[in-house]
C-alpha positions, 0 to 999 in steps of 0.5 A: 500500500502506498503511504500518504504523507501530508504537510499542512499548508494552513496559514500558521504552518505556512508562516512557519515555513511549511511550503519550503519544508514540503518541497524539501521533504518531497525532494528527499522522498523522490530521490529514492522513489521518483515515481512515488510508488511507495510514498506520495508527499502532498500538501493538506489545507489545514489539520486544525492544530495550528499552535503545534505546526508545522504538522505532517501526517503519515497514513496509513501509519496514523502518525501525526507529527507536530512542530516539525522543522528542517532538522527533523526531515531526515528522520521523518523521511527515513520513517516514511520510507520504512528505513527508520522508526517513528520520530517519537519527540514529534508525536502526541502534541495535539489533542487525540480528537484532532488526530481522529478527525484526520484519520476518519477523513482519510479512512473514508471511502469518499 
């Protein structure tokens, strides 16, 4: 199954540099997976966890990374590509119901 990695592009995350972070993460993933057969990195309008941004989610792993910065990208990319463990220090920063809303939407067949 192809993994989906979403980078928030809501106003607060964008102000914190999510556009550049998205481009860098996507480039890192495409170095090893140029056709995006294993991982697709995409922008997401807003996760609703603005105070904890920059937010990045990994699906179907159902991991919600928060306060992601440039220094975290190597570890995030390694995890997304199944070459490393989840980055624990970036997890658990948002309310569980906020995460659940995202997973419910991504689980939806629509």
